[in-house]
C-alpha positions in Angstrom: 0.0 0.0 0.0 1.5 3.4 -1.0 2.6 5.7 1.8 0.4 8.6 2.6 2.1 12.0 3.3 0.6 14.8 5.3 1.7 18.4 5.4 3.7 19.1 8.5 1.9 22.5 9.1 -1.7 22.1 7.9 -2.0 18.3 8.1 -3.6 18.2 4.6 -2.7 15.3 2.3 -1.3 16.9 -0.8 -0.7 14.9 -4.0 2.7 14.2 -5.3 2.9 17.4 -7.4 2.0 19.7 -4.5 4.3 18.4 -1.8 8.0 19.3 -1.2 10.5 18.2 1.4 11.2 20.6 4.3 14.4 22.6 3.9 16.7 23.6 6.7 15.5 27.2 6.8 11.9 26.0 6.7 12.6 23.5 9.6 14.0 26.3 11.8 11.0 28.5 11.0 8.5 25.8 11.8 10.2 25.1 15.2 10.5 28.7 16.3 7.4 30.3 14.7 4.8 27.5 14.8 6.2 25.1 17.4 6.2 22.2 15.0 9.1 19.8 15.1 9.2 18.1 11.6 10.7 14.7 11.0 13.5 14.1 8.5 11.1 13.0 5.8 8.4 15.6 6.5 6.8 17.5 3.6 5.0 20.8 3.1 2.2 21.5 0.6 2.6 24.3 -1.9 0.4 26.7 0.1 2.3 26.2 3.4 5.6 26.3 1.6 4.7 29.7 0.0 3.6 30.9 3.4 7.0 30.0 4.9 8.7 31.6 1.9 6.9 35.0 2.5 7.9 35.0 6.2 11.5 34.2 5.4 11.5 36.9 2.7 10.2 39.5 5.1 12.8 38.5 7.8 15.7 38.7 5.3 14.6 42.2 4.1 14.6 43.4 7.7 18.1 42.0 8.3 19.3 43.5 5.1 17.9 47.0 6.0 19.5 46.9 9.5 22.9 45.8 8.3 22.8 47.8 5.0 24.0 44.7 3.2 22.7 43.4 -0.1 19.7 41.1 0.2 20.3 37.4 0.3 18.3 34.9 -1.7 14.9 34.3 -0.2 15.2 30.6 -0.3 17.4 27.8 -1.3 15.6 27.4 -4.7 18.0 29.4 -6.9 15.6 29.0 -9.9 13.0 31.3 -8.5 13.5 35.0 -9.2 11.6 37.9 -7.7 10.6 40.8 -9.9 8.9 44.1 -9.0 6.1 43.5 -11.6 2.4 43.0 -11.1 1.4 39.4 -11.3 -1.9 37.8 -12.2 -3.5 35.3 -9.8 -2.2 31.8 -10.4 -5.1 29.7 -11.7 -5.1 25.9 -11.5 -8.5 24.9 -10.3 -10.0 28.2 -11.4 -9.5 30.5 -14.3 -6.7 33.1 -13.7 -8.7 35.7 -15.8 -12.3 35.5 -14.6 -11.6 33.4 -11.4 -14.4 31.0 -12.2 -14.0 27.4 -11.3 -14.5 24.9 -14.1 -13.5 21.4 -15.2 -12.8 22.5 -18.8 -9.8 24.8 -18.2 -6.9 24.9 -20.6 -3.3 25.5 -19.7 -2.1 28.8 -21.0 0.7 28.6 -23.6 3.9 30.7 -23.4 2.5 32.9 -26.3 -0.6 33.7 -24.2 1.5 34.6 -21.1 3.9 36.7 -23.2 0.9 38.4 -24.8 -0.5 39.3 -21.3 2.8 40.8 -20.3 3.2 42.8 -23.6 -0.3 44.2 -23.6 -1.3 44.5 -19.9 2.0 44.3 -18.1 0.8 41.3 -16.0 3.1 38.3 -15.3 1.3 34.9 -15.4 2.9 31.9 -13.8 3.7 29.0 -16.1 1.0 26.3 -15.7 -1.8 28.7 -15.1 -5.1 27.9 -16.6 -8.0 29.8 -18.2 -11.4 29.3 -19.7 -11.5 28.3 -23.4 -13.8 31.3 -24.2 -10.9 33.7 -23.5 -8.8 32.2 -26.3 -9.2 33.1 -29.9 -6.9 31.6 -32.5 -4.3 30.6 -29.8 -4.2 34.1 -28.4 -6.1 35.9 -25.7 -9.1 37.9 -26.9 -9.3 41.6 -26.3 -12.1 41.0 -23.8 -9.9 38.5 -21.8 -7.1 41.0 -21.7 -9.5 43.6 -20.3 -10.6 41.2 -17.5 -7.0 40.4 -16.5 -6.3 41.9 -13.0 -3.2 42.0 -10.8 -3.3 40.1 -7.5 0.2 41.1 -6.3 2.8 43.8 -7.0 5.6 41.2 -6.8 6.1 38.4 -9.4 8.1 35.2 -8.8 9.3 33.6 -12.0 11.6 30.7 -12.7 14.9 31.4 -14.3 14.1 29.4 -17.5 10.8 31.2 -17.9 12.5 34.5 -17.5 15.1 33.5 -20.2 12.2 32.5 -22.5 10.5 35.8 -21.9 13.6 37.8 -22.7 14.2 35.8 -25.8 10.6 36.5 -26.9 11.1 40.2 -26.3 14.3 40.2 -28.3 12.7 38.4 -31.2 9.7 40.7 -31.2 11.9 43.8 -31.2 14.1 42.5 -33.9 11.1 41.7 -36.1 9.4 45.0 -35.5 12.7 46.8 -36.3 12.7 45.2 -39.8 9.0 45.5 -40.5 7.3 48.9 -41.1 3.8 47.4 -41.4 3.2 44.2 -39.5 0.3 42.1 -40.7 1.5 38.9 -39.0 0.2 40.4 -35.7 -3.4 41.3 -36.4 -3.5 43.4 -33.2 -0.9 45.8 -34.6 -3.5 47.5 -36.8 -7.2 48.2 -36.3 -10.0 47.1 -38.6 -10.4 50.7 -39.9 -6.7 50.7 -40.7 -7.0 47.4 -42.6 -9.8 48.9 -44.6 -7.9 52.1 -45.4 -4.7 50.3 -46.4 -5.9 47.1 -48.0 -9.5 47.9 -49.0 -10.9 45.0 -46.8 -11.4 44.6 -43.1 -9.8 42.1 -40.8 -12.5 39.4 -41.2 -12.3 39.6 -45.1 -8.5 39.5 -44.9 -8.7 36.3 -42.9 -11.2 34.8 -45.3 -9.0 35.5 -48.3 -6.1 33.9 -46.5 -7.9 30.6 -46.5 -7.6 30.5 -50.3 -3.8 31.0 -50.1 -3.3 28.3 -47.5 -0.7 25.8 -48.7 -0.4 27.5 -52.1 1.5 30.6 -51.1 4.3 29.5 -48.8 6.1 31.4 -46.0 9.6 32.6 -46.9 12.3 34.1 -44.7 11.5 37.6 -46.2 7.7 37.4 -45.9 4.8 35.3 -44.5 1.6 34.4 -46.3 -0.2 37.2 -44.5 2.4 39.7 -45.6 2.2 38.4 -49.2 -1.6 39.0 -49.3 -1.2 42.4 -47.7 1.4 43.4 -50.4 -0.9 42.4 -53.2 -4.0 44.2 -51.7 -1.9 47.3 -50.8 -0.6 47.4 -54.4 -4.2 47.3 -55.8 -5.6 49.7 -53.3 -2.9 52.4 -53.3 -1.2 51.9 -56.7 2.2 52.1 -55.0 5.2 51.2 -57.1 7.2 48.1 -56.3 10.0 50.3 -55.1 7.8 52.0 -52.6 6.3 48.7 -51.4 9.9 47.4 -51.1 10.6 50.2 -48.7 7.4 49.9 -46.7 7.7 46.1 -46.2 11.6 46.0 -46.1 11.8 43.3 -48.8 13.5 43.3 -52.1 11.8 44.5 -55.3 12.1 41.0 -56.8 10.4 39.5 -53.8 7.6 42.1 -54.2 7.2 41.1 -57.9 7.1 37.4 -57.2 4.6 37.9 -54.3 2.1 39.9 -56.5 2.4 37.3 -59.2 1.9 34.3 -56.9 -1.1 35.8 -55.0 -2.9 36.9 -58.1 -2.4 33.5 -59.8 -3.9 31.7 -56.7 -6.8 34.1 -56.2 -7.9 33.9 -59.9 -8.2 30.1 -59.8 -10.7 29.5 -57.0 -11.6 32.8 -55.3 -12.7 34.5 -58.5 -14.7 31.4 -59.8 -16.7 31.3 -56.6 -17.6 35.0 -56.6 -17.7 36.2 -60.2 -19.0 34.9 -63.5 -22.3 33.6 -64.9 -21.6 30.2 -63.5 -21.1 31.6 -59.9 -24.7 32.8 -59.5 -28.0 31.4 -60.7 -30.7 33.2 -62.6 -33.1 32.8 -59.8 -30.7 34.4 -57.3 -30.2 37.4 -59.6 -33.9 37.8 -60.2 -35.0 37.4 -56.6 -32.1 38.9 -54.6 -30.2 41.2 -57.0 -32.9 42.9 -59.0 -34.6 46.1 -57.9 -38.3 46.2 -57.9 -38.1 49.5 -59.7 -36.4 47.9 -62.7 -39.0 45.1 -62.8 -41.8 47.7 -62.7 -40.4 49.8 -65.5 -39.3 47.1 -68.0 -40.5 43.6 -67.1 -43.7 42.1 -68.3 -43.1 39.1 -66.0 -40.6 40.1 -63.3 -40.4 36.6 -61.9 -38.8 35.1 -65.0 -36.9 38.0 -66.6 -33.3 38.9 -65.6 -32.4 42.5 -65.9 -28.7 43.2 -66.6 -26.9 46.5 -67.1 -23.9 46.6 -69.4 -21.2 49.1 -70.1 -17.5 49.3 -71.0 -14.9 50.9 -68.8 -11.4 52.1 -69.6 -8.0 51.1 -68.2 -5.3 53.5 -69.5 -1.9 52.1 -70.6 1.4 53.5 -71.8 2.0 53.9 -75.5 3.5 50.8 -77.0 6.5 50.7 -79.3 4.8 48.0 -81.4 3.2 50.2 -84.1 0.3 47.9 -85.0 -0.7 47.5 -81.3 -0.2 51.2 -80.8 -2.8 51.9 -83.5 -5.2 49.3 -82.1 -4.9 50.5 -78.5 -5.3 54.2 -79.3 -8.8 55.5 -78.5 -9.9 58.4 -80.8 -12.7 59.2 -78.3 -10.3 59.6 -75.3 -7.2 60.6 -77.3 -4.9 58.2 -75.5 -4.1 54.4 -75.4 -6.3 52.2 -73.4 -7.9 48.8 -73.1 -11.7 48.2 -72.6 -13.2 45.6 -70.2 -16.9 45.1 -70.5 -18.7 45.1 -67.1 -22.1 43.3 -66.6 -23.9 44.0 -63.4 -27.3 43.5 -61.9 -29.6 46.4 -61.0 -28.3 46.6 -57.4 -24.6 46.7 -58.5 -23.7 43.1 -58.1 -20.9 42.2 -60.6 -22.2 39.3 -62.8 -19.3 39.0 -65.2 -16.3 40.9 -66.7 -15.6 40.4 -70.4 -12.2 41.1 -72.0 -10.4 43.4 -71.8 -10.6 44.3 -75.5 -8.7 46.6 -77.8 -9.6 50.3 -77.8 -10.7 50.1 -81.5 -13.6 47.8 -80.5 -16.8 49.6 -79.7 -19.3 48.4 -77.1 -21.6 46.8 -79.8 -18.8 44.8 -81.4 -17.6 43.6 -78.0 -21.0 42.4 -76.9 -21.7 40.6 -80.3 -18.3 38.9 -80.1 -18.9 37.7 -76.5 -22.3 36.3 -77.4 -21.0 34.6 -80.6 -18.1 33.0 -78.8 -20.3 32.2 -75.8 -17.8 33.7 -73.3 -18.3 32.4 -69.8 -21.2 30.2 -71.1 -23.4 33.3 -71.0 -25.7 32.0 -73.8 -26.7 29.0 -71.6 -27.4 31.4 -68.7 -29.4 33.9 -70.6 -33.0 33.3 -71.6 -35.4 34.8 -74.1 -37.1 38.0 -73.0 -34.2 38.9 -70.7 -33.5 42.6 -70.6 -30.2 44.4 -71.3 -30.0 48.0 -70.1 -27.4 49.7 -72.3 -26.2 53.1 -73.6 -26.2 54.5 -77.1 -22.8 52.8 -77.9 -24.6 49.5 -78.2 -26.9 50.6 -81.0 -25.3 48.4 -83.7 -25.9 45.3 -81.5 -29.6 45.8 -81.2 -30.6 43.8 -84.3 -28.5 40.8 -83.1 -30.0 41.0 -79.6 -33.5 41.0 -81.1 -32.6 37.8 -83.0 -31.7 36.2 -79.7 -35.0 37.3 -78.2 -33.2 39.7 -75.7 -35.0 42.9 -75.0 -32.6 46.0 -75.1 -33.5 49.2 -73.4 -31.4 52.2 -74.6 -31.7 56.0 -74.4 -33.1 57.5 -77.6 -31.1 59.5 -80.1 -31.6 63.1 -81.0 -33.2 63.2 -84.4 -31.3 64.6 -87.3 -31.8 68.4 -87.6 -33.4 68.8 -84.2 -31.9 70.4 -81.1 -34.2 69.0 -78.5 -35.8 65.6 -77.9 -39.5 65.2 -78.0 -41.3 64.8 -74.7 -42.0 61.1 -75.5 -38.3 60.4 -76.3 -37.0 62.4 -73.3 -39.4 60.5 -71.0 -38.4 57.1 -72.3 -34.7 58.0 -71.9 -35.3 59.0 -68.3 -36.7 55.6 -67.6 -33.5 54.0 -68.8 -31.1 56.3 -67.1 -33.0 55.8 -63.8 -31.8 52.2 -63.8 -28.5 52.4 -65.9 -26.7 54.7 -63.4 -25.7 51.6 -61.3 -23.1 50.4 -63.8 -21.4 53.8 -63.7 -21.2 53.6 -59.9 -19.9 50.0 -60.2 -17.2 51.2 -62.5 -16.3 53.8 -60.0 -15.9 51.1 -57.4 -13.4 49.4 -59.6 -11.4 52.7 -59.9 -11.3 53.1 -56.1 -8.5 50.5 -56.4 -6.1 53.1 -57.5 -3.7 50.8 -59.3 -6.5 50.3 -62.0 -7.0 54.1 -62.1 -3.3 54.7 -63.0 -1.6 54.6 -66.4 -0.3 51.0 -66.5 2.9 50.0 -68.2 2.6 47.8 -71.2 4.1 44.8 -69.4 1.1 44.7 -67.1 -1.4 44.3 -70.0 -1.5 40.4 -69.6 -2.6 40.8 -66.0 -5.2 43.6 -66.3 -8.1 41.2 -66.7 -7.1 39.1 -63.7 -6.7 42.2 -61.5 -10.2 43.5 -62.5 -11.8 40.1 -61.8 -10.2 39.9 -58.4 -11.3 43.4 -57.5 -14.9 42.7 -58.6 -14.9 39.4 -56.7 -13.8 41.2 -53.5 -16.6 43.7 -54.0 -19.2 41.0 -54.5 -18.0 39.0 -51.5 -17.3 41.6 -48.8 -19.2 44.7 -49.7 -22.9 45.4 -49.7 -24.8 46.2 -52.9 -25.8 49.7 -53.8 -29.0 51.1 -52.2 -31.9 49.0 -53.5 -34.7 50.8 -51.8 -37.8 49.2 -50.4 -40.0 47.2 -52.6 -43.0 49.3 -51.8 -41.3 52.6 -52.5 -39.8 51.2 -55.8 -43.1 49.9 -56.9 -44.8 53.2 -56.3 -42.0 55.2 -58.0 -42.0 52.9 -61.0 -45.8 53.2 -61.4 -45.6 57.0 -61.1 -42.8 57.2 -63.7 -44.6 54.9 -66.1 -47.7 57.1 -65.8 -45.8 60.3 -66.3 -43.9 58.9 -69.4 -47.3 58.8 -71.2 -48.1 62.4 -70.5 -47.4 65.5 -72.6 -45.7 68.6 -71.5 -48.5 71.2 -71.4 -46.2 74.1 -70.6 -44.0 73.3 -73.6 -47.1 73.5 -75.9 -48.2 76.7 -74.2 -44.7 78.3 -74.7 -44.6 77.3 -78.4 -48.2 78.5 -79.0 -47.6 81.9 -77.4 -44.1 82.2 -78.8 -42.9 83.1 -75.3 -39.2 82.4 -76.1 -39.1 85.4 -78.4 -41.5 87.8 -76.7 -39.1 89.4 -74.3 -41.4 92.4 -73.7 -43.9 90.1 -71.8 -41.4 89.6 -69.0 -40.2 91.8 -66.2 -37.2 91.2 -63.9 -38.1 89.8 -60.5 -36.0 91.1 -57.6 -37.9 89.0 -55.1 -40.5 86.3 -55.5 -42.6 86.0 -52.4 -45.4 83.7 -53.6 -43.2 80.8 -54.6 -44.2 77.7 -52.5 -41.7 76.4 -49.9 -40.7 72.8 -50.6 -39.1 70.3 -48.3 -36.6 67.6 -49.4 -39.3 64.9 -49.8 -41.3 67.1 -52.1 -38.3 68.0 -54.2 -37.4 64.3 -54.6 -41.0 63.6 -55.6 -40.7 66.2 -58.4 -37.3 65.2 -59.7 -37.7 61.4 -59.4 -34.1 61.1 -58.3 -31.2 62.8 -56.4 -28.7 63.5 -59.2 -30.3 66.8 -60.3 -30.7 68.0 -56.8 -27.0 67.4 -56.1 -26.1 69.9 -58.9 -28.6 72.5 -57.7 -26.4 74.3 -55.2 -23.6 74.7 -57.9 -26.1 76.1 -60.4 -27.4 78.5 -57.8 -23.9 80.1 -57.7 -24.5 81.1 -61.3 -27.5 83.1 -60.2 -25.7 84.8 -57.3 -22.8 85.7 -59.6 -25.2 87.5 -62.0 -25.2 84.8 -64.8 -28.8 83.7 -64.2 -31.8 86.1 -64.7 -35.2 85.4 -63.3 -38.3 87.1 -64.9 -42.0 87.0 -64.2 -44.8 87.2 -66.8 -46.5 90.6 -66.8 -50.0 89.4 -67.3 -49.9 85.9 -65.8 -49.1 85.3 -62.1 -47.3 82.1 -61.3 -45.2 81.9 -64.5 -41.5 82.4 -64.4 -38.9 82.6 -67.2 -35.2 82.0 -66.3 -32.1 82.3 -68.4 -29.4 80.0 -67.0 -25.8 79.4 -68.2 -24.7 75.9 -69.3 -22.1 74.3 -67.1 -20.3 72.8 -70.1 -20.1 75.6 -72.7 -19.5 79.2 -71.6 -21.2 80.8 -74.6 -24.4 78.7 -74.3 -27.4 79.6 -72.2 -30.8 78.0 -71.8 -34.3 79.5 -71.3 -36.7 77.7 -69.0 -40.2 78.2 -67.8 -41.8 77.2 -64.5 -45.5 77.4 -63.6 -46.5 77.3 -60.0 -49.4 78.1 -57.6 -49.4 79.0 -53.9 -48.9 75.3 -52.9 -46.9 73.5 -55.5 -45.0 73.5 -58.8 -47.4 72.4 -61.5 -45.3 72.4 -64.8 -41.9 73.1 -66.2 -40.1 73.3 -69.5 -36.5 73.9 -70.5 -35.0 74.4 -74.0 -32.0 72.1 -73.3 -31.8 68.8 -75.1 -33.8 66.8 -72.5 -35.7 69.7 -71.0 -39.1 68.8 -72.4 -39.6 65.7 -70.2 -42.2 65.4 -67.5 -40.7 62.3 -65.8 -38.6 64.3 -63.5 -36.9 67.4 -64.8 -33.5 68.5 -66.1 -30.8 69.9 -63.8 -31.5 73.5 -64.9 -35.2 73.4 -63.8 -34.3 71.5 -60.6 -31.7 74.1 -59.6 -34.2 77.0 -59.9 -37.0 75.1 -58.1 -34.5 74.1 -55.3 -33.3 77.6 -54.8 -36.7 79.4 -54.9 -38.5 76.7 -52.8 -35.8 75.6 -50.4 -32.2 76.9 -50.8 -32.9 80.6 -50.2 -34.7 79.9 -47.0 -31.6 78.2 -45.5 -29.4 80.1 -43.1 -26.3 80.2 -45.3 -24.5 82.7 -47.5 -22.6 80.2 -49.7 -23.8 77.8 -52.2 -21.9 75.2 -54.2 -18.2 74.7 -53.9 -15.2 77.0 -53.5 -14.2 79.1 -56.5 -10.6 78.0 -56.8 -9.9 80.5 -59.6 -9.3 83.2 -57.0 -6.0 81.4 -56.2 -4.8 81.4 -59.8 -3.7 84.1 -62.3 -5.9 84.9 -65.4 -3.8 85.9 -68.4 -6.9 87.4 -70.1 -7.1 90.1 -67.4 -4.7 92.9 -68.4 -4.8 96.3 -66.7 -5.6 99.2 -69.0 -2.6 101.0 -70.5 -1.7 104.3 -68.9 -1.4 107.2 -71.4 1.8 109.1 -70.5 1.9 111.2 -73.6 1.1 114.4 -71.7 4.0 113.9 -69.3 6.6 113.2 -71.9 8.3 115.8 -74.0 7.2 116.0 -77.7 9.7 114.5 -80.0 10.6 116.6 -83.1 9.1 114.8 -86.1 12.0 115.7 -88.5 14.6 114.5 -86.0 12.7 111.3 -85.5 12.5 110.6 -89.2 16.1 111.4 -89.7 17.2 109.1 -86.9 15.0 106.3 -88.3 16.3 106.6 -91.8 19.9 106.6 -90.6 19.3 103.5 -88.5 17.7 101.7 -91.5 20.6 102.7 -93.8 23.1 101.4 -91.3 
């Protein structure tokens, strides 16, 4: 039968790990202080042993202070070292962080103990335990670090543990000395800093790392996390490889290999899961990524028709020395070399597919026809008859082919030959298209937020442009919300109202043409102040304009009126009818006449002589600016409208001071002497 040991002081039976033999100093203390005479094989439990240790320590401090001699070791165990550092409670049967007793405690690793010392300045004894909920990815969570309290101002640590801690501090300092941006330690940067630098947050960064696991290896110069961070920072900021080499303290060749490896891995699986016609089903697009407004405006049967918005974007490149490619990549429209990817999105901005990139000489119509004929990304199998494409006027040559496939194309109408203004019917139908088509322009702007794709790229990057765009679009689909989709009820009501207005005529236009008001200037008188114009709130203005774009320009147009470039006149014989002359924001020499009819409560009609000014589905920006100023803007407590006029900080070469006539102050020159001098000079 095994022998049973009892603690000499507390008579408790400790297990083998908790008992220690009584030392000579402890034996003397037990006899003199507690009156206990221990035997030669007596033992002490850890608790009583620590109690004796504290008493001996206090006694030695007292002796040292009296003799002014250096303190002696506190015990015979030379491996224990006392440090004047706060220590956390030692947890074995209970958690050292929350102090809760549990049977599912885990032993804290050296990395966790070092983390607690680095972040909170708390020493944790080796062998301490904590609850599993405090640990996240083998490190202590931020919440756990906040709960960690100090139980003593003195820490006792073993010599080997102290050496391990010093080695960890040395390694950490050495690594931080070499690394300017540290992505290996996720606590070094906040989520907002990740988003600013890399374009994605911490959670998205971790998710992208799973696609690189085992495919992008760690090297002595950079880890997998650093490799992904280099690629994302390159795309997000557009930094040169030389600058990235300085930021991450690695060579340019390593930066180049890193970007190549990460992009090759991401385009294989990451892109295929998040982008392309095969990555999303028709039902998902129709039910989850199609606005109710688009279905109301264009779909006969919204449950089976997919609405896609298409447009090309531009990626600018350097001029190539290959003359044939130079001619093919030069855009006459933009006056510079470029390549053209074709973007296909749903009506909420979700990227469906990216086609190309194509040569600059290819227009949008030829690109679309080529993609459909070659069945790129198996799009022919995905599309169905009666699906709807929302396009711009650049696709006009592809309309017959789309009609053969049974695809319905919606495009803004063209200005008829010889006319300067669209008819009310054409302007209304164009407004229905632009109300939905804006989303592809905003989607293209999201791509250009990755500044590398907004720069002029060298020609050696042309083979990788398509991969970079697809990776960026996949990141947007996976980690960013779609554009504002609006509520189904509001979209349904707005769509029904726009459809109703699109079938109406512009009565004020007919009245102006019948009365020839655009030529009868004598019928109008300048209005210094208009008191009877109704006050309109933001909701009423949105109801009139059927959108926000025109209202965003209103404050800038108002500045034209305040600068004296916009005249407001009222009709002499008819109250509630205004005529306004407003300057074009594009051409300095061009102005537009517009008319607004109102009553004491509301604006009832409008008409402008600009290209789209006859529509009644909303209004042009010129009319919206006047209505906004008279009904809302002038009642605000502000003196400035629009943006700062930066021309005040620049010189204008056209402004020359008048020449000063100094003829009266100068002596008259004798004419004969002047002629003689001139002839002598010419003869010479």
